[in-house]
DRENPAKE-897199 format. One record per residue (C-alpha): x, z, y; residue in one letter. Coordinates in nm, 4 decimals. Layout:
BEGIN
+----------+----------+----------+------+
:        x :        z :        y : type :
+----------+----------+----------+------+
:        X :        Z :        Y :    A :
...
+----------+----------+----------+------+
***
This chain:
BEGIN
+----------+----------+----------+------+
:        x :        z :        y : type :
+----------+----------+----------+------+
:   0.6399 :  13.6690 :  16.0322 :    M :
:   0.7824 :  13.8979 :  15.7633 :    T :
:   0.8386 :  14.2561 :  15.8793 :    T :
:   1.0323 :  14.5525 :  15.7451 :    I :
:   0.6964 :  14.6934 :  15.6298 :    Y :
:   0.6422 :  14.3850 :  15.4133 :    D :
:   0.9849 :  14.4340 :  15.2534 :    I :
:   0.9050 :  14.7994 :  15.1825 :    A :
:   0.5648 :  14.7101 :  15.0292 :    K :
:   0.7108 :  14.4396 :  14.8035 :    K :
:   1.0026 :  14.6504 :  14.6745 :    T :
:   0.8232 :  14.9834 :  14.6523 :    G :
:   1.0875 :  15.1594 :  14.8609 :    F :
:   1.0273 :  15.3550 :  15.1786 :    S :
:   1.0725 :  15.1985 :  15.5215 :    I :
:   1.3619 :  15.4396 :  15.5755 :    T :
:   1.5423 :  15.3153 :  15.2624 :    T :
:   1.4874 :  14.9495 :  15.3579 :    V :
:   1.6169 :  15.0226 :  15.7083 :    S :
:   1.9302 :  15.1874 :  15.5677 :    K :
:   2.0067 :  14.8822 :  15.3544 :    V :
:   1.9498 :  14.6428 :  15.6442 :    L :
:   2.1810 :  14.8514 :  15.8613 :    N :
:   2.4576 :  14.8900 :  15.6038 :    N :
:   2.4361 :  15.2622 :  15.5422 :    Y :
:   2.6407 :  15.3728 :  15.2430 :    T :
:   2.4070 :  15.6388 :  15.0976 :    D :
:   2.1950 :  15.3847 :  14.9056 :    V :
:   2.2663 :  15.2858 :  14.5444 :    S :
:   2.3905 :  14.9349 :  14.4691 :    E :
:   2.0858 :  14.8742 :  14.2462 :    K :
:   1.8466 :  14.9626 :  14.5288 :    T :
:   2.0451 :  14.7624 :  14.7803 :    K :
:   2.0431 :  14.4565 :  14.5519 :    K :
:   1.6672 :  14.4673 :  14.5027 :    K :
:   1.5964 :  14.5019 :  14.8762 :    I :
:   1.8376 :  14.2247 :  14.9763 :    L :
:   1.6874 :  13.9912 :  14.7164 :    E :
:   1.3457 :  14.0549 :  14.8715 :    A :
:   1.4861 :  13.9915 :  15.2173 :    V :
:   1.6174 :  13.6504 :  15.1057 :    D :
:   1.3014 :  13.5624 :  14.9142 :    E :
:   1.0663 :  13.6526 :  15.1998 :    M :
:   1.2838 :  13.5045 :  15.4745 :    G :
:   1.3046 :  13.8275 :  15.6706 :    Y :
:   1.4935 :  13.8067 :  15.9997 :    Y :
:   1.5067 :  14.1267 :  16.2075 :    P :
:   1.3871 :  14.1156 :  16.5653 :    N :
:   1.6814 :  14.2323 :  16.7742 :    S :
:   1.4722 :  14.4428 :  17.0129 :    H :
:   1.2824 :  14.6107 :  16.7285 :    A :
:   1.6052 :  14.6672 :  16.5368 :    R :
:   1.7648 :  14.8299 :  16.8423 :    S :
:   1.4660 :  15.0614 :  16.8900 :    L :
:   1.4670 :  15.1585 :  16.5243 :    M :
:   1.8395 :  15.2165 :  16.4861 :    T :
:   1.9224 :  15.3264 :  16.8418 :    K :
:   2.2036 :  15.0698 :  16.8417 :    K :
:   2.2600 :  14.7647 :  17.0600 :    S :
:   2.4282 :  14.5776 :  16.7727 :    W :
:   2.6904 :  14.4602 :  17.0195 :    T :
:   3.0654 :  14.5216 :  17.0178 :    I :
:   3.2600 :  14.4928 :  17.3404 :    G :
:   3.5868 :  14.2980 :  17.3351 :    V :
:   3.8783 :  14.3545 :  17.5718 :    V :
:   4.1581 :  14.1004 :  17.5472 :    F :
:   4.4782 :  14.1497 :  17.7439 :    M :
:   4.8079 :  13.9615 :  17.7338 :    E :
:   5.0732 :  13.8535 :  17.9841 :    N :
:   5.1432 :  13.4927 :  17.8915 :    L :
:   4.8411 :  13.3518 :  18.0707 :    G :
:   4.7536 :  13.1661 :  17.7502 :    V :
:   4.4597 :  13.3922 :  17.6758 :    G :
:   4.2686 :  13.3715 :  17.3520 :    I :
:   4.4226 :  13.0275 :  17.2832 :    K :
:   4.7405 :  13.2047 :  17.1681 :    H :
:   4.7439 :  13.1469 :  16.7887 :    P :
:   4.8152 :  13.5107 :  16.6952 :    F :
:   4.5419 :  13.6626 :  16.9106 :    F :
:   4.2985 :  13.3852 :  16.8260 :    N :
:   4.3396 :  13.4420 :  16.4517 :    A :
:   4.3069 :  13.8214 :  16.4785 :    V :
:   3.9960 :  13.8089 :  16.6982 :    I :
:   3.8327 :  13.5469 :  16.4746 :    E :
:   3.8939 :  13.7643 :  16.1678 :    S :
:   3.7471 :  14.0671 :  16.3479 :    F :
:   3.4456 :  13.8617 :  16.4587 :    K :
:   3.3739 :  13.7292 :  16.1092 :    Q :
:   3.3879 :  14.0777 :  15.9597 :    R :
:   3.1633 :  14.2328 :  16.2269 :    A :
:   2.9130 :  13.9476 :  16.1989 :    E :
:   2.8715 :  14.0256 :  15.8279 :    Q :
:   2.7142 :  14.3543 :  15.9389 :    F :
:   2.4938 :  14.2020 :  16.2082 :    G :
:   2.7025 :  14.2596 :  16.5208 :    Y :
:   2.7506 :  14.0272 :  16.8171 :    D :
:   3.0644 :  14.0160 :  17.0330 :    M :
:   3.0614 :  14.0724 :  17.4097 :    L :
:   3.3714 :  13.9547 :  17.5961 :    F :
:   3.3773 :  14.1267 :  17.9329 :    V :
:   3.4907 :  14.0744 :  18.2852 :    S :
:   3.5377 :  14.3785 :  18.5027 :    R :
:   3.3215 :  14.2245 :  18.7766 :    N :
:   2.9506 :  14.3140 :  18.7673 :    I :
:   2.7402 :  14.1547 :  19.0440 :    I :
:   3.0560 :  14.1188 :  19.2574 :    N :
:   3.1365 :  14.4871 :  19.2118 :    E :
:   3.4602 :  14.5691 :  19.0311 :    K :
:   3.4079 :  14.8284 :  18.7591 :    K :
:   3.6288 :  14.9787 :  18.4914 :    S :
:   3.5987 :  14.8470 :  18.1372 :    Y :
:   3.4464 :  15.1802 :  18.0361 :    L :
:   3.1807 :  15.1608 :  18.3099 :    D :
:   3.1045 :  14.8032 :  18.2142 :    H :
:   3.0578 :  14.8869 :  17.8475 :    F :
:   2.8359 :  15.1827 :  17.9341 :    R :
:   2.6355 :  14.9508 :  18.1586 :    H :
:   2.5901 :  14.7012 :  17.8735 :    R :
:   2.5269 :  14.9740 :  17.6132 :    G :
:   2.7703 :  14.8473 :  17.3503 :    V :
:   2.8049 :  15.0411 :  17.0249 :    D :
:   3.1841 :  15.0236 :  17.0212 :    G :
:   3.4844 :  14.8428 :  17.1641 :    V :
:   3.7777 :  14.6514 :  17.0188 :    V :
:   4.0851 :  14.6109 :  17.2390 :    V :
:   4.3351 :  14.3387 :  17.1576 :    V :
:   4.6198 :  14.4412 :  17.3803 :    C :
:   4.9875 :  14.3542 :  17.4060 :    S :
:   5.0416 :  14.5675 :  17.7170 :    I :
:   5.1353 :  14.9342 :  17.6903 :    S :
:   5.0110 :  15.2003 :  17.9326 :    D :
:   4.7314 :  15.0022 :  18.0951 :    D :
:   4.5184 :  15.2649 :  18.2766 :    P :
:   4.1884 :  15.0891 :  18.1978 :    E :
:   4.2674 :  15.0831 :  17.8263 :    V :
:   4.3682 :  15.4503 :  17.8405 :    K :
:   4.0233 :  15.5357 :  17.9786 :    K :
:   3.8628 :  15.3632 :  17.6821 :    L :
:   4.0916 :  15.5408 :  17.4357 :    M :
:   4.0121 :  15.8816 :  17.5800 :    E :
:   3.6357 :  15.8255 :  17.6091 :    S :
:   3.3803 :  15.9257 :  17.3406 :    P :
:   3.2972 :  15.5551 :  17.2882 :    L :
:   3.4024 :  15.4323 :  16.9390 :    P :
:   3.7179 :  15.2278 :  16.9954 :    T :
:   3.9824 :  15.0465 :  16.7951 :    V :
:   4.3033 :  14.9030 :  16.9394 :    I :
:   4.4849 :  14.6099 :  16.7791 :    I :
:   4.8605 :  14.5586 :  16.8235 :    D :
:   4.9315 :  14.8841 :  17.0063 :    M :
:   4.9958 :  15.2486 :  16.9149 :    H :
:   4.7938 :  15.5443 :  17.0414 :    S :
:   4.7060 :  15.8952 :  16.9296 :    S :
:   4.3819 :  15.8857 :  17.1323 :    K :
:   4.2066 :  15.6099 :  16.9398 :    S :
:   4.1969 :  15.4282 :  16.6079 :    S :
:   4.4696 :  15.1634 :  16.5989 :    V :
:   4.5753 :  14.8789 :  16.3705 :    V :
:   4.9125 :  14.7082 :  16.3904 :    Y :
:   5.1685 :  14.5315 :  16.1754 :    S :
:   5.4780 :  14.7050 :  16.0426 :    D :
:   5.6801 :  14.5560 :  16.3279 :    N :
:   5.9990 :  14.7545 :  16.2741 :    S :
:   6.0196 :  14.6762 :  15.9034 :    Y :
:   5.9653 :  14.3088 :  15.9763 :    G :
:   6.2880 :  14.3098 :  16.1772 :    S :
:   6.4696 :  14.4776 :  15.8898 :    V :
:   6.3469 :  14.2024 :  15.6552 :    L :
:   6.4762 :  13.9359 :  15.8928 :    A :
:   6.8228 :  14.0896 :  15.9285 :    V :
:   6.8446 :  14.1651 :  15.5552 :    D :
:   6.7818 :  13.7986 :  15.4815 :    H :
:   7.0425 :  13.6736 :  15.7265 :    L :
:   7.2942 :  13.9280 :  15.5966 :    Y :
:   7.2287 :  13.8149 :  15.2390 :    S :
:   7.3145 :  13.4607 :  15.3483 :    L :
:   7.6544 :  13.5766 :  15.4737 :    G :
:   7.5756 :  13.6024 :  15.8456 :    H :
:   7.7506 :  13.8799 :  16.0345 :    R :
:   7.7161 :  13.7487 :  16.3916 :    K :
:   7.3408 :  13.7979 :  16.4232 :    I :
:   7.1681 :  13.7881 :  16.7628 :    A :
:   6.8204 :  13.9042 :  16.8610 :    H :
:   6.5858 :  13.7545 :  17.1191 :    I :
:   6.3573 :  14.0500 :  17.1819 :    Y :
:   6.0052 :  14.0683 :  17.3207 :    G :
:   5.9143 :  14.2411 :  17.6462 :    H :
:   5.9574 :  14.6163 :  17.6249 :    Q :
:   5.6172 :  14.6779 :  17.7868 :    E :
:   5.4673 :  14.5577 :  17.4585 :    T :
:   5.4419 :  14.7681 :  17.1438 :    Y :
:   5.5489 :  14.4771 :  16.9234 :    A :
:   5.8548 :  14.4067 :  17.1385 :    G :
:   5.9803 :  14.7653 :  17.1355 :    T :
:   5.9195 :  14.8184 :  16.7635 :    E :
:   6.0855 :  14.4925 :  16.6605 :    R :
:   6.3906 :  14.5735 :  16.8707 :    L :
:   6.4081 :  14.9193 :  16.7117 :    K :
:   6.3903 :  14.7590 :  16.3697 :    G :
:   6.6697 :  14.5166 :  16.4561 :    F :
:   6.8985 :  14.7991 :  16.5668 :    I :
:   6.8074 :  14.9974 :  16.2546 :    K :
:   6.8997 :  14.6995 :  16.0360 :    A :
:   7.2355 :  14.6578 :  16.2134 :    L :
:   7.3188 :  15.0200 :  16.1350 :    K :
:   7.2042 :  14.9754 :  15.7764 :    K :
:   7.4578 :  14.6947 :  15.7260 :    H :
:   7.7293 :  14.8506 :  15.9481 :    N :
:   7.7193 :  14.5499 :  16.1794 :    L :
:   7.8877 :  14.6012 :  16.5156 :    D :
:   7.7637 :  14.3227 :  16.7401 :    I :
:   7.8279 :  14.2801 :  17.1148 :    P :
:   7.5517 :  14.3783 :  17.3584 :    K :
:   7.5439 :  14.0162 :  17.4701 :    S :
:   7.3841 :  13.9285 :  17.1352 :    Y :
:   7.0656 :  14.1141 :  17.2310 :    I :
:   6.8776 :  13.9024 :  17.4871 :    V :
:   6.5435 :  13.9500 :  17.6630 :    N :
:   6.2884 :  13.6878 :  17.5588 :    G :
:   6.0150 :  13.8087 :  17.7949 :    G :
:   5.6518 :  13.7786 :  17.6930 :    F :
:   5.7108 :  13.5816 :  17.3724 :    F :
:   5.6897 :  13.2308 :  17.5206 :    S :
:   5.8694 :  12.9146 :  17.4125 :    M :
:   6.0278 :  12.8817 :  17.7566 :    E :
:   6.1650 :  13.2365 :  17.7534 :    S :
:   6.2997 :  13.1843 :  17.4018 :    G :
:   6.4746 :  12.8661 :  17.5126 :    E :
:   6.6293 :  13.0396 :  17.8126 :    Q :
:   6.7470 :  13.3335 :  17.5998 :    A :
:   6.9050 :  13.0942 :  17.3497 :    M :
:   7.0873 :  12.9146 :  17.6302 :    Q :
:   7.2416 :  13.2487 :  17.7250 :    E :
:   7.3581 :  13.3006 :  17.3674 :    L :
:   7.5007 :  12.9489 :  17.3450 :    L :
:   7.7019 :  13.0054 :  17.6631 :    S :
:   7.8947 :  13.2953 :  17.5062 :    L :
:   8.2606 :  13.2457 :  17.4131 :    D :
:   8.1754 :  13.3571 :  17.0592 :    D :
:   7.8106 :  13.2587 :  16.9975 :    P :
:   7.6165 :  13.3942 :  16.6998 :    P :
:   7.5751 :  13.2093 :  16.3704 :    T :
:   7.2177 :  13.3325 :  16.3341 :    A :
:   6.9340 :  13.4307 :  16.5670 :    V :
:   6.6271 :  13.6413 :  16.4961 :    Y :
:   6.3533 :  13.5924 :  16.7572 :    A :
:   6.0722 :  13.8477 :  16.7840 :    A :
:   5.8050 :  13.5766 :  16.7960 :    G :
:   5.7599 :  13.2267 :  16.6574 :    D :
:   5.7149 :  13.0694 :  17.0003 :    N :
:   6.0470 :  13.2172 :  17.1124 :    M :
:   6.2044 :  13.0845 :  16.7926 :    A :
:   6.0687 :  12.7355 :  16.8708 :    F :
:   6.2253 :  12.7609 :  17.2165 :    G :
:   6.5547 :  12.8734 :  17.0636 :    A :
:   6.5558 :  12.5742 :  16.8282 :    I :
:   6.4904 :  12.3416 :  17.1218 :    R :
:   6.7864 :  12.4880 :  17.3115 :    A :
:   7.0138 :  12.4564 :  17.0057 :    I :
:   6.9196 :  12.0911 :  16.9576 :    K :
:   6.9648 :  12.0194 :  17.3297 :    A :
:   7.3206 :  12.1482 :  17.2941 :    K :
:   7.3844 :  11.8884 :  17.0237 :    G :
:   7.3836 :  12.1474 :  16.7455 :    L :
:   7.1779 :  12.1649 :  16.4287 :    S :
:   6.9405 :  12.4207 :  16.2752 :    V :
:   7.0349 :  12.5509 :  16.0237 :    P :
:   7.3728 :  12.3763 :  15.9783 :    D :
:   7.5220 :  12.5299 :  16.2935 :    D :
:   7.2860 :  12.8194 :  16.3686 :    I :
:   7.0175 :  12.9800 :  16.1510 :    S :
:   6.6909 :  13.0884 :  16.3151 :    V :
:   6.4179 :  13.3328 :  16.2062 :    I :
:   6.0892 :  13.3920 :  16.3899 :    G :
:   5.8055 :  13.6425 :  16.3695 :    Y :
:   5.4270 :  13.5912 :  16.3228 :    D :
:   5.4023 :  13.2864 :  16.0929 :    D :
:   5.1575 :  13.1017 :  16.3149 :    I :
:   5.0256 :  12.7801 :  16.1577 :    D :
:   5.2653 :  12.5413 :  16.3312 :    I :
:   5.5708 :  12.7301 :  16.1993 :    A :
:   5.5565 :  12.5418 :  15.8694 :    Q :
:   5.5252 :  12.2024 :  16.0395 :    H :
:   5.8143 :  12.1999 :  16.2872 :    I :
:   6.1547 :  12.0506 :  16.2003 :    A :
:   6.3037 :  12.2341 :  16.0263 :    P :
:   6.0132 :  12.4465 :  15.8925 :    P :
:   6.0643 :  12.7981 :  16.0283 :    L :
:   6.1649 :  13.1002 :  15.8232 :    T :
:   5.9603 :  13.3818 :  15.9732 :    T :
:   5.8124 :  13.7283 :  15.9260 :    V :
:   5.4445 :  13.6851 :  15.8426 :    K :
:   5.1828 :  13.9083 :  16.0011 :    Q :
:   4.8595 :  13.9240 :  15.8029 :    N :
:   4.6289 :  13.8315 :  16.0900 :    M :
:   4.3157 :  13.8217 :  15.8738 :    D :
:   4.3817 :  14.1753 :  15.7495 :    Q :
:   4.4589 :  14.3001 :  16.1009 :    L :
:   4.1217 :  14.1776 :  16.2276 :    G :
:   3.9074 :  14.2805 :  15.9300 :    S :
:   4.0696 :  14.6261 :  15.9052 :    T :
:   4.0094 :  14.6849 :  16.2757 :    A :
:   3.6433 :  14.5860 :  16.2305 :    A :
:   3.6009 :  14.8269 :  15.9385 :    D :
:   3.7572 :  15.1121 :  16.1363 :    L :
:   3.5244 :  15.0509 :  16.4284 :    L :
:   3.2112 :  15.0111 :  16.2169 :    L :
:   3.2877 :  15.3379 :  16.0365 :    D :
:   3.2949 :  15.5155 :  16.3727 :    Q :
:   2.9720 :  15.3515 :  16.4867 :    I :
:   2.7868 :  15.4394 :  16.1652 :    N :
:   2.9216 :  15.7953 :  16.1533 :    D :
:   2.8621 :  15.8460 :  16.5271 :    K :
:   3.2100 :  15.9945 :  16.5604 :    T :
:   3.5311 :  15.8925 :  16.7316 :    K :
:   3.8188 :  15.8587 :  16.4855 :    L :
:   4.1879 :  15.8704 :  16.5727 :    N :
:   4.3323 :  15.6848 :  16.2774 :    K :
:   4.6355 :  15.4559 :  16.2575 :    A :
:   4.6601 :  15.1801 :  15.9965 :    V :
:   4.9816 :  14.9849 :  15.9453 :    T :
:   4.9456 :  14.6392 :  15.7922 :    I :
:   5.2371 :  14.5230 :  15.5711 :    P :
:   5.4457 :  14.2180 :  15.6640 :    V :
:   5.6460 :  13.9766 :  15.4490 :    E :
:   5.9306 :  13.7320 :  15.4971 :    L :
:   5.8371 :  13.3652 :  15.4526 :    I :
:   6.1512 :  13.1696 :  15.3634 :    I :
:   6.1596 :  12.8056 :  15.4707 :    R :
:   6.4393 :  12.5758 :  15.5881 :    E :
:   6.5659 :  12.7138 :  15.9215 :    S :
:   6.8309 :  12.9411 :  15.7667 :    C :
:   7.1441 :  12.8499 :  15.5719 :    K :
:   7.4007 :  13.0504 :  15.3758 :    A :
:   7.7518 :  13.0940 :  15.5140 :    L :
:   8.0647 :  13.1381 :  15.3138 :    K :
:   8.2293 :  13.4754 :  15.3742 :    T :
:   8.5434 :  13.6467 :  15.2565 :    D :
:   8.3454 :  13.9578 :  15.1556 :    E :
+----------+----------+----------+------+
***
């Protein structure tokens, strides 16, 4: 079996230099790195995990906490895509993922205690719920941590530009002549829900739109059923909106279902915009105009932030906002106005 000593002997570099290349340290020249990696491929070197852990004093494991309120779990297309992107990026640098339960040998422990017990090098939290006490413990601990889809000053965080996404949605509807624009908002315990609602209100002020309070309806935890129910409320109004912006694609799908059940058409009678751009959004009838979150960039950026902390042996409190864009499809239609 090829060892790190064999790689060092073949390339003429020290064991320390070979180890740095294998463990992705940045203080090695590209020329040196290339030569060592070519030798690794040629000689079929595969590091023994126990030996690598002893040498680097790392477990080469990243803990994963996943929390959401829909009961869908990791099958939700947004969370699934973000976690997969994170996983692919971390695997490029030799890390395994550890999804945890808080039960250890029938004894309930905090996430922090569990990760200490398992000796992980860092933790990624994919969390839609604000103010969870267990997540707060992780944020405030010395353990390298990155949070996806939530804001914090106690940990590194990565999230989409949620507020601006709402502005893009309202700008588009306004440009099509809509003035009676409603919003189905996400639960206010979630960072995305609060920021998207703030962005909607900001966009209304930008365009001097004075809409009734009844046009702003709670869509709960971003489900199709809650979107359908919220749309039914809007359709029951004496003066229903001509356009609806839902803070999640699943809620938008539910809204479209409610509109069709009422015998109305999208977009001929009511225009609809969603948020996320999950894969199915382009395949429904009509294809959904939506605000696209870059899920691949969310996951890979979070991985880079966490790996930087692990390699530097420091806890960083850094926030990265990922840009969003409006994807225009067929669920919105221009209105004629007198303006």
